[in-house]
C-alpha positions, 0 to 999 in steps of 0.5 A: 739181291746180290751176286757174289762172283768168283772168277777163277783161272785153273791150270790145265794139269789140274783142271778136271780134278778141281772142276769135280771137286767144284761141282761135287764138294765146293758149290754144295758146301757153299749152298749148305751155309744157306747164305746162297740161293743158287749157284751158276757156274759158267766156262769163260769163252775167252783164251786167257794170255796166262793159259789155263781155263777160266770159270766164273761162279755166280752165288745168289744172296738176298742181301749185303748183310748176308754177304758179310755173314758169309765173309765172317762165318764161312769164308775162311774155312771154305776157302782153306778147302781149296789148299789142295789146289794151292798155287794151281789157280787164280781166283778174283771176287766180285760183288754185284748188285742186281738192278734189274731182272727182265 
């Protein structure tokens, strides 16, 4: 199992609009690709020097191959939908392989 983790720092002035968009549009669109079985959105409880509010969204997928298909088939379109917030957030993406779950 793999987790596609996206950590996003969002500026305060767009925070609520961005959060609503994430919960009601973006995350549902990610799940609609059928490449992810679930999404977990968390707020990072450490204050960043750069300010803003930081979130982590973890999308669970079954394999590296499925994640690669997301990158080629869906990522460009879904990432482009965040254009309305351009310049107001920073995103860091990481891939995690689940080794053990207890």
